[in-house]
All heavy atoms as a GROMACS GRO file, in nm:
protein
  608
    1MET      N    1   1.672  -0.503   0.356
    1MET     CA    2   1.704  -0.385   0.279
    1MET      C    3   1.840  -0.408   0.213
    1MET      O    4   1.932  -0.459   0.274
    1MET     CB    5   1.710  -0.262   0.369
    1MET     CG    6   1.581  -0.230   0.445
    1MET     SD    7   1.446  -0.181   0.338
    1MET     CE    8   1.495  -0.019   0.294
    2ALA      N    9   1.849  -0.365   0.092
    2ALA     CA   10   1.974  -0.381   0.018
    2ALA      C   11   1.993  -0.259  -0.072
    2ALA      O   12   1.897  -0.199  -0.119
    2ALA     CB   13   1.972  -0.508  -0.066
    3GLU      N   14   2.115  -0.227  -0.095
    3GLU     CA   15   2.146  -0.119  -0.188
    3GLU      C   16   2.162  -0.180  -0.326
    3GLU      O   17   2.251  -0.263  -0.348
    3GLU     CB   18   2.273  -0.047  -0.147
    3GLU     CG   19   2.303   0.072  -0.234
    3GLU     CD   20   2.425   0.149  -0.189
    3GLU    OE1   21   2.456   0.146  -0.069
    3GLU    OE2   22   2.488   0.211  -0.274
    4ILE      N   23   2.074  -0.142  -0.416
    4ILE     CA   24   2.075  -0.196  -0.552
    4ILE      C   25   2.084  -0.078  -0.648
    4ILE      O   26   1.983  -0.030  -0.700
    4ILE     CB   27   1.949  -0.281  -0.578
    4ILE    CG1   28   1.935  -0.386  -0.469
    4ILE    CG2   29   1.958  -0.347  -0.715
    4ILE    CD1   30   1.807  -0.461  -0.471
    5PRO      N   31   2.205  -0.030  -0.674
    5PRO     CA   32   2.218   0.091  -0.756
    5PRO      C   33   2.167   0.074  -0.898
    5PRO      O   34   2.118   0.168  -0.958
    5PRO     CB   35   2.368   0.122  -0.752
    5PRO     CG   36   2.434  -0.002  -0.706
    5PRO     CD   37   2.334  -0.079  -0.628
    6GLY      N   38   2.176  -0.047  -0.954
    6GLY     CA   39   2.127  -0.067  -1.090
    6GLY      C   40   1.978  -0.042  -1.101
    6GLY      O   41   1.930   0.025  -1.193
    7TRP      N   42   1.900  -0.096  -1.006
    7TRP     CA   43   1.754  -0.076  -1.009
    7TRP      C   44   1.721   0.070  -0.979
    7TRP      O   45   1.634   0.129  -1.043
    7TRP     CB   46   1.685  -0.166  -0.908
    7TRP     CG   47   1.542  -0.130  -0.887
    7TRP    CD1   48   1.487  -0.072  -0.777
    7TRP    CD2   49   1.435  -0.142  -0.982
    7TRP    NE1   50   1.353  -0.049  -0.796
    7TRP    CE2   51   1.318  -0.091  -0.922
    7TRP    CE3   52   1.427  -0.190  -1.113
    7TRP    CZ2   53   1.196  -0.088  -0.987
    7TRP    CZ3   54   1.304  -0.186  -1.177
    7TRP    CH2   55   1.192  -0.136  -1.114
    8ARG      N   56   1.790   0.129  -0.883
    8ARG     CA   57   1.765   0.269  -0.849
    8ARG      C   58   1.786   0.358  -0.970
    8ARG      O   59   1.703   0.442  -1.003
    8ARG     CB   60   1.858   0.312  -0.735
    8ARG     CG   61   1.839   0.458  -0.694
    8ARG     CD   62   1.959   0.513  -0.622
    8ARG     NE   63   2.075   0.506  -0.709
    8ARG     CZ   64   2.200   0.486  -0.667
    8ARG    NH1   65   2.224   0.469  -0.539
    8ARG    NH2   66   2.300   0.482  -0.752
    9ASP      N   67   1.897   0.339  -1.040
    9ASP     CA   68   1.927   0.421  -1.157
    9ASP      C   69   1.825   0.398  -1.269
    9ASP      O   70   1.785   0.491  -1.338
    9ASP     CB   71   2.068   0.392  -1.207
    9ASP     CG   72   2.174   0.432  -1.106
    9ASP    OD1   73   2.143   0.512  -1.014
    9ASP    OD2   74   2.288   0.383  -1.117
   10TYR      N   75   1.783   0.273  -1.287
   10TYR     CA   76   1.682   0.240  -1.388
   10TYR      C   77   1.550   0.310  -1.354
   10TYR      O   78   1.488   0.373  -1.439
   10TYR     CB   79   1.662   0.089  -1.394
   10TYR     CG   80   1.544   0.046  -1.477
   10TYR    CD1   81   1.553   0.039  -1.616
   10TYR    CD2   82   1.424   0.013  -1.418
   10TYR    CE1   83   1.446   0.001  -1.693
   10TYR    CE2   84   1.315  -0.026  -1.494
   10TYR     CZ   85   1.327  -0.032  -1.632
   10TYR     OH   86   1.218  -0.070  -1.706
   11TYR      N   87   1.509   0.298  -1.228
   11TYR     CA   88   1.381   0.356  -1.184
   11TYR      C   89   1.382   0.508  -1.196
   11TYR      O   90   1.288   0.568  -1.249
   11TYR     CB   91   1.354   0.314  -1.040
   11TYR     CG   92   1.231   0.376  -0.979
   11TYR    CD1   93   1.104   0.339  -1.020
   11TYR    CD2   94   1.242   0.474  -0.880
   11TYR    CE1   95   0.991   0.396  -0.965
   11TYR    CE2   96   1.130   0.531  -0.824
   11TYR     CZ   97   1.005   0.491  -0.868
   11TYR     OH   98   0.894   0.549  -0.813
   12LEU      N   99   1.486   0.572  -1.148
   12LEU     CA  100   1.492   0.718  -1.151
   12LEU      C  101   1.516   0.772  -1.291
   12LEU      O  102   1.489   0.889  -1.318
   12LEU     CB  103   1.601   0.768  -1.055
   12LEU     CG  104   1.572   0.742  -0.906
   12LEU    CD1  105   1.689   0.788  -0.820
   12LEU    CD2  106   1.443   0.808  -0.862
   13GLY      N  107   1.564   0.688  -1.382
   13GLY     CA  108   1.589   0.731  -1.518
   13GLY      C  109   1.467   0.727  -1.608
   13GLY      O  110   1.472   0.771  -1.722
   14HIS      N  111   1.356   0.673  -1.558
   14HIS     CA  112   1.235   0.662  -1.638
   14HIS      C  113   1.127   0.756  -1.587
   14HIS      O  114   1.107   0.771  -1.467
   14HIS     CB  115   1.184   0.518  -1.637
   14HIS     CG  116   1.264   0.427  -1.722
   14HIS    ND1  117   1.384   0.376  -1.682
   14HIS    CD2  118   1.242   0.380  -1.847
   14HIS    CE1  119   1.433   0.300  -1.777
   14HIS    NE2  120   1.349   0.302  -1.878
   15ASP      N  121   1.058   0.815  -1.682
   15ASP     CA  122   0.948   0.906  -1.648
   15ASP      C  123   0.829   0.824  -1.600
   15ASP      O  124   0.783   0.731  -1.667
   15ASP     CB  125   0.910   0.986  -1.772
   15ASP     CG  126   0.803   1.090  -1.744
   15ASP    OD1  127   0.784   1.126  -1.626
   15ASP    OD2  128   0.739   1.134  -1.840
   16GLN      N  129   0.778   0.856  -1.484
   16GLN     CA  130   0.668   0.782  -1.424
   16GLN      C  131   0.531   0.844  -1.456
   16GLN      O  132   0.430   0.796  -1.408
   16GLN     CB  133   0.686   0.776  -1.272
   16GLN     CG  134   0.815   0.710  -1.229
   16GLN     CD  135   0.821   0.563  -1.268
   16GLN    OE1  136   0.723   0.492  -1.260
   16GLN    NE2  137   0.937   0.520  -1.311
   17ALA      N  138   0.528   0.946  -1.541
   17ALA     CA  139   0.402   1.014  -1.571
   17ALA      C  140   0.299   0.921  -1.633
   17ALA      O  141   0.179   0.929  -1.602
   17ALA     CB  142   0.427   1.134  -1.663
   18ALA      N  143   0.342   0.830  -1.720
   18ALA     CA  144   0.248   0.735  -1.782
   18ALA      C  145   0.185   0.644  -1.677
   18ALA      O  146   0.067   0.608  -1.687
   18ALA     CB  147   0.319   0.654  -1.888
   19HIS      N  148   0.262   0.607  -1.576
   19HIS     CA  149   0.209   0.520  -1.470
   19HIS      C  150   0.107   0.596  -1.384
   19HIS      O  151   0.005   0.539  -1.344
   19HIS     CB  152   0.323   0.467  -1.382
   19HIS     CG  153   0.423   0.389  -1.460
   19HIS    ND1  154   0.397   0.263  -1.508
   19HIS    CD2  155   0.547   0.420  -1.502
   19HIS    CE1  156   0.502   0.218  -1.573
   19HIS    NE2  157   0.594   0.313  -1.571
   20TYR      N  158   0.133   0.722  -1.358
   20TYR     CA  159   0.036   0.803  -1.284
   20TYR      C  160  -0.090   0.827  -1.367
   20TYR      O  161  -0.200   0.831  -1.313
   20TYR     CB  162   0.098   0.935  -1.240
   20TYR     CG  163   0.182   0.921  -1.115
   20TYR    CD1  164   0.320   0.919  -1.121
   20TYR    CD2  165   0.122   0.910  -0.991
   20TYR    CE1  166   0.397   0.905  -1.007
   20TYR    CE2  167   0.196   0.896  -0.876
   20TYR     CZ  168   0.334   0.894  -0.884
   20TYR     OH  169   0.409   0.879  -0.771
   21ALA      N  170  -0.074   0.842  -1.499
   21ALA     CA  171  -0.192   0.858  -1.586
   21ALA      C  172  -0.277   0.732  -1.583
   21ALA      O  173  -0.401   0.740  -1.578
   21ALA     CB  174  -0.148   0.890  -1.728
   22TYR      N  175  -0.214   0.615  -1.585
   22TYR     CA  176  -0.288   0.490  -1.576
   22TYR      C  177  -0.359   0.480  -1.441
   22TYR      O  178  -0.476   0.441  -1.434
   22TYR     CB  179  -0.192   0.371  -1.594
   22TYR     CG  180  -0.259   0.237  -1.576
   22TYR    CD1  181  -0.340   0.185  -1.676
   22TYR    CD2  182  -0.243   0.165  -1.459
   22TYR    CE1  183  -0.402   0.063  -1.660
   22TYR    CE2  184  -0.305   0.043  -1.441
   22TYR     CZ  185  -0.384  -0.008  -1.543
   22TYR     OH  186  -0.446  -0.128  -1.525
   23GLY      N  187  -0.290   0.515  -1.334
   23GLY     CA  188  -0.352   0.512  -1.202
   23GLY      C  189  -0.472   0.605  -1.193
   23GLY      O  190  -0.573   0.572  -1.131
   24LYS      N  191  -0.462   0.720  -1.257
   24LYS     CA  192  -0.573   0.815  -1.256
   24LYS      C  193  -0.693   0.757  -1.331
   24LYS      O  194  -0.807   0.771  -1.287
   24LYS     CB  195  -0.529   0.947  -1.320
   24LYS     CG  196  -0.634   1.054  -1.313
   24LYS     CD  197  -0.581   1.186  -1.366
   24LYS     CE  198  -0.684   1.296  -1.353
   24LYS     NZ  199  -0.632   1.424  -1.399
   25ARG      N  200  -0.668   0.690  -1.444
   25ARG     CA  201  -0.777   0.625  -1.517
   25ARG      C  202  -0.845   0.518  -1.431
   25ARG      O  203  -0.967   0.502  -1.432
   25ARG     CB  204  -0.726   0.563  -1.647
   25ARG     CG  205  -0.710   0.662  -1.759
   25ARG     CD  206  -0.699   0.595  -1.895
   25ARG     NE  207  -0.600   0.490  -1.900
   25ARG     CZ  208  -0.472   0.505  -1.933
   25ARG    NH1  209  -0.426   0.625  -1.963
   25ARG    NH2  210  -0.389   0.403  -1.936
   26MET      N  211  -0.765   0.443  -1.356
   26MET     CA  212  -0.822   0.339  -1.270
   26MET      C  213  -0.905   0.399  -1.157
   26MET      O  214  -1.012   0.348  -1.123
   26MET     CB  215  -0.712   0.250  -1.213
   26MET     CG  216  -0.639   0.166  -1.316
   26MET     SD  217  -0.749   0.058  -1.408
   26MET     CE  218  -0.761   0.142  -1.563
   27LEU      N  219  -0.857   0.509  -1.099
   27LEU     CA  220  -0.935   0.577  -0.995
   27LEU      C  221  -1.066   0.629  -1.050
   27LEU      O  222  -1.170   0.622  -0.984
   27LEU     CB  223  -0.854   0.692  -0.934
   27LEU     CG  224  -0.736   0.651  -0.845
   27LEU    CD1  225  -0.660   0.776  -0.802
   27LEU    CD2  226  -0.783   0.573  -0.725
   28LYS      N  227  -1.064   0.680  -1.173
   28LYS     CA  228  -1.188   0.727  -1.236
   28LYS      C  229  -1.284   0.611  -1.258
   28LYS      O  230  -1.405   0.625  -1.240
   28LYS     CB  231  -1.158   0.797  -1.368
   28LYS     CG  232  -1.101   0.936  -1.352
   28LYS     CD  233  -1.081   1.000  -1.488
   28LYS     CE  234  -1.029   1.140  -1.474
   28LYS     NZ  235  -1.013   1.206  -1.605
   29ALA      N  236  -1.233   0.495  -1.299
   29ALA     CA  237  -1.318   0.378  -1.321
   29ALA      C  238  -1.381   0.332  -1.190
   29ALA      O  239  -1.499   0.297  -1.185
   29ALA     CB  240  -1.237   0.265  -1.384
   30ILE      N  241  -1.303   0.333  -1.084
   30ILE     CA  242  -1.357   0.294  -0.952
   30ILE      C  243  -1.461   0.395  -0.906
   30ILE      O  244  -1.567   0.358  -0.855
   30ILE     CB  245  -1.243   0.281  -0.850
   30ILE    CG1  246  -1.151   0.165  -0.887
   30ILE    CG2  247  -1.299   0.263  -0.709
   30ILE    CD1  248  -1.022   0.161  -0.807
   31ALA      N  249  -1.431   0.524  -0.925
   31ALA     CA  250  -1.524   0.628  -0.882
   31ALA      C  251  -1.655   0.622  -0.962
   31ALA      O  252  -1.761   0.657  -0.909
   31ALA     CB  253  -1.459   0.765  -0.898
   32LEU      N  254  -1.648   0.578  -1.085
   32LEU     CA  255  -1.770   0.565  -1.167
   32LEU      C  256  -1.858   0.454  -1.112
   32LEU      O  257  -1.980   0.465  -1.110
   32LEU     CB  258  -1.732   0.537  -1.312
   32LEU     CG  259  -1.846   0.531  -1.413
   32LEU    CD1  260  -1.914   0.668  -1.421
   32LEU    CD2  261  -1.795   0.488  -1.549
   33GLN      N  262  -1.797   0.347  -1.062
   33GLN     CA  263  -1.874   0.234  -1.008
   33GLN      C  264  -1.929   0.264  -0.869
   33GLN      O  265  -2.033   0.210  -0.830
   33GLN     CB  266  -1.786   0.110  -1.001
   33GLN     CG  267  -1.747   0.057  -1.136
   33GLN     CD  268  -1.654  -0.063  -1.125
   33GLN    OE1  269  -1.629  -0.113  -1.016
   33GLN    NE2  270  -1.603  -0.107  -1.238
   34PHE      N  271  -1.857   0.345  -0.792
   34PHE     CA  272  -1.896   0.376  -0.655
   34PHE      C  273  -1.899   0.527  -0.636
   34PHE      O  274  -1.809   0.585  -0.576
   34PHE     CB  275  -1.798   0.313  -0.555
   34PHE     CG  276  -1.783   0.165  -0.572
   34PHE    CD1  277  -1.676   0.112  -0.640
   34PHE    CD2  278  -1.878   0.078  -0.520
   34PHE    CE1  279  -1.660  -0.024  -0.656
   34PHE    CE2  280  -1.865  -0.058  -0.536
   34PHE     CZ  281  -1.756  -0.110  -0.605
   35PRO      N  282  -2.001   0.595  -0.689
   35PRO     CA  283  -2.004   0.741  -0.680
   35PRO      C  284  -2.009   0.790  -0.536
   35PRO      O  285  -2.077   0.733  -0.451
   35PRO     CB  286  -2.132   0.780  -0.754
   35PRO     CG  287  -2.199   0.655  -0.796
   35PRO     CD  288  -2.117   0.538  -0.754
   36SER      N  289  -1.933   0.895  -0.511
   36SER     CA  290  -1.926   0.955  -0.378
   36SER      C  291  -1.868   1.095  -0.390
   36SER      O  292  -1.796   1.125  -0.485
   36SER     CB  293  -1.838   0.870  -0.286
   36SER     OG  294  -1.822   0.933  -0.162
   37GLU      N  295  -1.898   1.178  -0.294
   37GLU     CA  296  -1.841   1.312  -0.291
   37GLU      C  297  -1.707   1.315  -0.220
   37GLU      O  298  -1.643   1.419  -0.211
   37GLU     CB  299  -1.938   1.408  -0.221
   37GLU     CG  300  -2.068   1.428  -0.297
   37GLU     CD  301  -2.045   1.490  -0.434
   37GLU    OE1  302  -1.963   1.582  -0.445
   37GLU    OE2  303  -2.111   1.445  -0.530
   38ARG      N  304  -1.665   1.202  -0.167
   38ARG     CA  305  -1.539   1.197  -0.092
   38ARG      C  306  -1.420   1.209  -0.188
   38ARG      O  307  -1.428   1.174  -0.304
   38ARG     CB  308  -1.531   1.066  -0.014
   38ARG     CG  309  -1.639   1.059   0.090
   38ARG     CD  310  -1.647   0.932   0.167
   38ARG     NE  311  -1.540   0.837   0.150
   38ARG     CZ  312  -1.533   0.723   0.214
   38ARG    NH1  313  -1.626   0.690   0.298
   38ARG    NH2  314  -1.434   0.640   0.193
   39ARG      N  315  -1.310   1.256  -0.133
   39ARG     CA  316  -1.186   1.273  -0.211
   39ARG      C  317  -1.098   1.151  -0.196
   39ARG      O  318  -1.107   1.077  -0.098
   39ARG     CB  319  -1.109   1.395  -0.163
   39ARG     CG  320  -1.180   1.524  -0.188
   39ARG     CD  321  -1.097   1.638  -0.134
   39ARG     NE  322  -1.158   1.764  -0.164
   39ARG     CZ  323  -1.114   1.845  -0.259
   39ARG    NH1  324  -1.010   1.814  -0.328
   39ARG    NH2  325  -1.175   1.959  -0.282
   40TRP      N  326  -1.012   1.131  -0.293
   40TRP     CA  327  -0.914   1.024  -0.287
   40TRP      C  328  -0.790   1.071  -0.212
   40TRP      O  329  -0.748   1.186  -0.226
   40TRP     CB  330  -0.872   0.982  -0.428
   40TRP     CG  331  -0.981   0.913  -0.503
   40TRP    CD1  332  -1.070   0.970  -0.589
   40TRP    CD2  333  -1.014   0.775  -0.497
   40TRP    NE1  334  -1.156   0.876  -0.638
   40TRP    CE2  335  -1.123   0.754  -0.582
   40TRP    CE3  336  -0.962   0.667  -0.428
   40TRP    CZ2  337  -1.181   0.631  -0.601
   40TRP    CZ3  338  -1.020   0.543  -0.447
   40TRP    CH2  339  -1.127   0.525  -0.532
   41ILE      N  340  -0.731   0.983  -0.136
   41ILE     CA  341  -0.604   1.010  -0.069
   41ILE      C  342  -0.504   0.906  -0.115
   41ILE      O  343  -0.527   0.786  -0.098
   41ILE     CB  344  -0.618   1.005   0.085
   41ILE    CG1  345  -0.715   1.112   0.133
   41ILE    CG2  346  -0.482   1.022   0.150
   41ILE    CD1  347  -0.742   1.107   0.281
   42LEU      N  348  -0.398   0.951  -0.178
   42LEU     CA  349  -0.291   0.861  -0.222
   42LEU      C  350  -0.176   0.876  -0.126
   42LEU      O  351  -0.114   0.981  -0.118
   42LEU     CB  352  -0.247   0.895  -0.365
   42LEU     CG  353  -0.357   0.893  -0.471
   42LEU    CD1  354  -0.300   0.937  -0.605
   42LEU    CD2  355  -0.418   0.755  -0.480
   43LYS      N  356  -0.150   0.771  -0.052
   43LYS     CA  357  -0.043   0.776   0.048
   43LYS      C  358   0.067   0.680   0.006
   43LYS      O  359   0.041   0.563  -0.020
   43LYS     CB  360  -0.097   0.735   0.185
   43LYS     CG  361  -0.195   0.833   0.242
   43LYS     CD  362  -0.266   0.785   0.366
   43LYS     CE  363  -0.178   0.717   0.465
   43LYS     NZ  364  -0.247   0.682   0.590
   44GLY      N  365   0.187   0.732   0.000
   44GLY     CA  366   0.300   0.646  -0.032
   44GLY      C  367   0.428   0.726  -0.035
   44GLY      O  368   0.431   0.839  -0.084
   45ASN      N  369   0.531   0.668   0.016
   45ASN     CA  370   0.660   0.737   0.019
   45ASN      C  371   0.714   0.763  -0.120
   45ASN      O  372   0.786   0.861  -0.141
   45ASN     CB  373   0.761   0.657   0.100
   45ASN     CG  374   0.724   0.649   0.245
   45ASN    OD1  375   0.655   0.736   0.295
   45ASN    ND2  376   0.770   0.546   0.313
   46GLN      N  377   0.683   0.677  -0.216
   46GLN     CA  378   0.738   0.694  -0.350
   46GLN      C  379   0.685   0.820  -0.418
   46GLN      O  380   0.748   0.870  -0.511
   46GLN     CB  381   0.710   0.571  -0.436
   46GLN     CG  382   0.568   0.559  -0.484
   46GLN     CD  383   0.474   0.495  -0.385
   46GLN    OE1  384   0.506   0.477  -0.269
   46GLN    NE2  385   0.355   0.461  -0.430
   47HIS      N  386   0.572   0.872  -0.373
   47HIS     CA  387   0.519   0.994  -0.434
   47HIS      C  388   0.610   1.114  -0.409
   47HIS      O  389   0.613   1.206  -0.489
   47HIS     CB  390   0.379   1.024  -0.382
   47HIS     CG  391   0.279   0.917  -0.412
   47HIS    ND1  392   0.258   0.867  -0.538
   47HIS    CD2  393   0.195   0.849  -0.331
   47HIS    CE1  394   0.164   0.774  -0.534
   47HIS    NE2  395   0.125   0.761  -0.408
   48SER      N  396   0.686   1.112  -0.301
   48SER     CA  397   0.774   1.224  -0.268
   48SER      C  398   0.882   1.243  -0.374
   48SER      O  399   0.923   1.356  -0.401
   48SER     CB  400   0.841   1.202  -0.133
   48SER     OG  401   0.744   1.197  -0.032
   49GLU      N  402   0.928   1.135  -0.432
   49GLU     CA  403   1.034   1.147  -0.533
   49GLU      C  404   0.979   1.161  -0.674
   49GLU      O  405   1.054   1.177  -0.769
   49GLU     CB  406   1.128   1.027  -0.525
   49GLU     CG  407   1.062   0.895  -0.557
   49GLU     CD  408   1.150   0.776  -0.528
   49GLU    OE1  409   1.243   0.789  -0.448
   49GLU    OE2  410   1.124   0.671  -0.589
   50GLN      N  411   0.848   1.155  -0.689
   50GLN     CA  412   0.786   1.165  -0.821
   50GLN      C  413   0.690   1.283  -0.829
   50GLN      O  414   0.590   1.278  -0.900
   50GLN     CB  415   0.711   1.034  -0.852
   50GLN     CG  416   0.796   0.912  -0.857
   50GLN     CD  417   0.898   0.917  -0.970
   50GLN    OE1  418   0.878   0.985  -1.071
   50GLN    NE2  419   1.007   0.846  -0.953
   51LEU      N  420   0.720   1.391  -0.758
   51LEU     CA  421   0.628   1.505  -0.756
   51LEU      C  422   0.603   1.566  -0.894
   51LEU      O  423   0.489   1.601  -0.924
   51LEU     CB  424   0.678   1.611  -0.658
   51LEU     CG  425   0.659   1.576  -0.510
   51LEU    CD1  426   0.716   1.686  -0.422
   51LEU    CD2  427   0.514   1.551  -0.478
   52PRO      N  428   0.702   1.580  -0.982
   52PRO     CA  429   0.671   1.636  -1.114
   52PRO      C  430   0.570   1.549  -1.193
   52PRO      O  431   0.476   1.602  -1.253
   52PRO     CB  432   0.806   1.640  -1.185
   52PRO     CG  433   0.906   1.650  -1.074
   52PRO     CD  434   0.848   1.567  -0.963
   53ALA      N  435   0.589   1.419  -1.190
   53ALA     CA  436   0.495   1.329  -1.260
   53ALA      C  437   0.359   1.330  -1.193
   53ALA      O  438   0.255   1.328  -1.260
   53ALA     CB  439   0.551   1.187  -1.264
   54LEU      N  440   0.358   1.335  -1.062
   54LEU     CA  441   0.232   1.338  -0.987
   54LEU      C  442   0.154   1.465  -1.019
   54LEU      O  443   0.034   1.460  -1.050
   54LEU     CB  444   0.261   1.331  -0.837
   54LEU     CG  445   0.140   1.334  -0.744
   54LEU    CD1  446   0.067   1.201  -0.748
   54LEU    CD2  447   0.183   1.367  -0.604
   55MET      N  448   0.220   1.580  -1.015
   55MET     CA  449   0.152   1.707  -1.039
   55MET      C  450   0.113   1.723  -1.186
   55MET      O  451   0.018   1.795  -1.216
   55MET     CB  452   0.239   1.824  -0.993
   55MET     CG  453   0.264   1.824  -0.842
   55MET     SD  454   0.117   1.804  -0.741
   55MET     CE  455   0.034   1.958  -0.770
   56ALA      N  456   0.185   1.657  -1.278
   56ALA     CA  457   0.146   1.663  -1.419
   56ALA      C  458   0.012   1.594  -1.442
   56ALA      O  459  -0.067   1.637  -1.527
   56ALA     CB  460   0.254   1.598  -1.505
   57ASN      N  461  -0.015   1.490  -1.366
   57ASN     CA  462  -0.140   1.415  -1.382
   57ASN      C  463  -0.251   1.461  -1.289
   57ASN      O  464  -0.368   1.442  -1.318
   57ASN     CB  465  -0.114   1.266  -1.362
   57ASN     CG  466  -0.050   1.204  -1.482
   57ASN    OD1  467  -0.115   1.184  -1.583
   57ASN    ND2  468   0.079   1.178  -1.474
   58TYR      N  469  -0.213   1.515  -1.175
   58TYR     CA  470  -0.311   1.563  -1.077
   58TYR      C  471  -0.280   1.710  -1.047
   58TYR      O  472  -0.231   1.743  -0.939
   58TYR     CB  473  -0.303   1.482  -0.948
   58TYR     CG  474  -0.331   1.334  -0.965
   58TYR    CD1  475  -0.227   1.244  -0.983
   58TYR    CD2  476  -0.460   1.286  -0.961
   58TYR    CE1  477  -0.252   1.108  -0.998
   58TYR    CE2  478  -0.487   1.151  -0.976
   58TYR     CZ  479  -0.382   1.063  -0.995
   58TYR     OH  480  -0.407   0.929  -1.009
   59PRO      N  481  -0.308   1.801  -1.142
   59PRO     CA  482  -0.268   1.941  -1.120
   59PRO      C  483  -0.340   2.009  -1.004
   59PRO      O  484  -0.290   2.108  -0.950
   59PRO     CB  485  -0.303   2.009  -1.253
   59PRO     CG  486  -0.401   1.920  -1.318
   59PRO     CD  487  -0.374   1.781  -1.269
   60ASP      N  488  -0.456   1.959  -0.964
   60ASP     CA  489  -0.529   2.021  -0.853
   60ASP      C  490  -0.504   1.949  -0.720
   60ASP      O  491  -0.576   1.971  -0.623
   60ASP     CB  492  -0.678   2.025  -0.884
   60ASP     CG  493  -0.736   1.886  -0.911
   60ASP    OD1  494  -0.657   1.794  -0.940
   60ASP    OD2  495  -0.858   1.870  -0.906
   61ALA      N  496  -0.403   1.864  -0.715
   61ALA     CA  497  -0.375   1.786  -0.594
   61ALA      C  498  -0.311   1.873  -0.486
   61ALA      O  499  -0.240   1.969  -0.515
   61ALA     CB  500  -0.282   1.670  -0.628
   62TYR      N  501  -0.338   1.835  -0.363
   62TYR     CA  502  -0.270   1.894  -0.248
   62TYR      C  503  -0.163   1.795  -0.205
   62TYR      O  504  -0.189   1.675  -0.194
   62TYR     CB  505  -0.367   1.915  -0.130
   62TYR     CG  506  -0.468   2.023  -0.154
   62TYR    CD1  507  -0.596   1.991  -0.196
   62TYR    CD2  508  -0.437   2.157  -0.134
   62TYR    CE1  509  -0.690   2.089  -0.217
   62TYR    CE2  510  -0.530   2.255  -0.154
   62TYR     CZ  511  -0.657   2.221  -0.197
   62TYR     OH  512  -0.749   2.319  -0.218
   63VAL      N  513  -0.044   1.844  -0.178
   63VAL     CA  514   0.065   1.760  -0.132
   63VAL      C  515   0.092   1.795   0.014
   63VAL      O  516   0.122   1.909   0.046
   63VAL     CB  517   0.192   1.780  -0.217
   63VAL    CG1  518   0.306   1.696  -0.164
   63VAL    CG2  519   0.165   1.745  -0.362
   64VAL      N  520   0.082   1.694   0.099
   64VAL     CA  521   0.108   1.712   0.241
   64VAL      C  522   0.227   1.624   0.277
   64VAL      O  523   0.222   1.503   0.259
   64VAL     CB  524  -0.014   1.673   0.327
   64VAL    CG1  525   0.017   1.688   0.475
   64VAL    CG2  526  -0.134   1.755   0.287
   65GLN      N  527   0.333   1.686   0.323
   65GLN     CA  528   0.450   1.611   0.365
   65GLN      C  529   0.468   1.631   0.514
   65GLN      O  530   0.474   1.744   0.562
   65GLN     CB  531   0.574   1.656   0.289
   65GLN     CG  532   0.567   1.621   0.142
   65GLN     CD  533   0.692   1.661   0.067
   65GLN    OE1  534   0.747   1.767   0.089
   65GLN    NE2  535   0.735   1.575  -0.022
   66THR      N  536   0.478   1.522   0.585
   66THR     CA  537   0.495   1.530   0.729
   66THR      C  538   0.641   1.511   0.764
   66THR      O  539   0.718   1.452   0.688
   66THR     CB  540   0.412   1.422   0.800
   66THR    OG1  541   0.454   1.293   0.753
   66THR    CG2  542   0.264   1.441   0.773
   67PHE      N  543   0.677   1.562   0.877
   67PHE     CA  544   0.813   1.546   0.927
   67PHE      C  545   0.806   1.471   1.059
   67PHE      O  546   0.728   1.505   1.146
   67PHE     CB  547   0.881   1.682   0.948
   67PHE     CG  548   1.013   1.669   1.017
   67PHE    CD1  549   1.124   1.628   0.948
   67PHE    CD2  550   1.026   1.695   1.152
   67PHE    CE1  551   1.246   1.614   1.012
   67PHE    CE2  552   1.145   1.682   1.216
   67PHE     CZ  553   1.256   1.642   1.146
   68ARG      N  554   0.886   1.370   1.070
   68ARG     CA  555   0.895   1.296   1.196
   68ARG      C  556   1.038   1.307   1.249
   68ARG      O  557   1.133   1.294   1.174
   68ARG     CB  558   0.860   1.150   1.173
   68ARG     CG  559   0.717   1.132   1.131
   68ARG     CD  560   0.680   0.987   1.123
   68ARG     NE  561   0.541   0.977   1.081
   68ARG     CZ  562   0.499   0.894   0.989
   68ARG    NH1  563   0.582   0.814   0.928
   68ARG    NH2  564   0.372   0.891   0.957
   69ASP      N  565   1.045   1.331   1.375
   69ASP     CA  566   1.175   1.342   1.439
   69ASP      C  567   1.247   1.207   1.429
   69ASP      O  568   1.197   1.106   1.476
   69ASP     CB  569   1.156   1.381   1.586
   69ASP     CG  570   1.288   1.399   1.659
   69ASP    OD1  571   1.392   1.414   1.591
   69ASP    OD2  572   1.287   1.400   1.783
   70PRO      N  573   1.364   1.203   1.363
   70PRO     CA  574   1.435   1.076   1.347
   70PRO      C  575   1.466   1.006   1.478
   70PRO      O  576   1.461   0.884   1.487
   70PRO     CB  577   1.563   1.114   1.273
   70PRO     CG  578   1.537   1.247   1.214
   70PRO     CD  579   1.436   1.314   1.300
   71LEU      N  580   1.500   1.082   1.581
   71LEU     CA  581   1.531   1.019   1.710
   71LEU      C  582   1.408   0.955   1.773
   71LEU      O  583   1.417   0.850   1.836
   71LEU     CB  584   1.593   1.121   1.805
   71LEU     CG  585   1.732   1.171   1.766
   71LEU    CD1  586   1.778   1.279   1.863
   71LEU    CD2  587   1.830   1.057   1.762
   72ALA      N  588   1.294   1.016   1.754
   72ALA     CA  589   1.172   0.962   1.815
   72ALA      C  590   1.130   0.830   1.752
   72ALA      O  591   1.074   0.744   1.818
   72ALA     CB  592   1.060   1.064   1.806
   73ILE      N  593   1.155   0.813   1.622
   73ILE     CA  594   1.112   0.690   1.557
   73ILE      C  595   1.215   0.578   1.567
   73ILE      O  596   1.186   0.465   1.532
   73ILE     CB  597   1.075   0.714   1.409
   73ILE    CG1  598   1.193   0.766   1.330
   73ILE    CG2  599   0.958   0.809   1.400
   73ILE    CD1  600   1.167   0.776   1.183
   74LEU      N  601   1.334   0.611   1.614
   74LEU     CA  602   1.433   0.506   1.636
   74LEU      C  603   1.400   0.433   1.761
   74LEU      O  604   1.425   0.328   1.793
   74LEU     CB  605   1.574   0.562   1.642
   74LEU     CG  606   1.630   0.612   1.509
   74LEU    CD1  607   1.766   0.675   1.531
   74LEU    CD2  608   1.642   0.499   1.410
   0.00000   0.00000   0.00000
């Protein structure tokens, strides 16, 4: 792990909505090939910091955030 402020500032300074739109298109393509009634679950820590972009592309999404006791995971 390293602190890289240049990359952090670059990443947070760019709108990620286009990337989520691309991901949504890819999920639709996969769902077209493998039809199912099941729902998609997108799990990733980076989604927590991109909630506006995520909700812009997936307006009907449910967001579940869990809390873990910091002492217990140490």
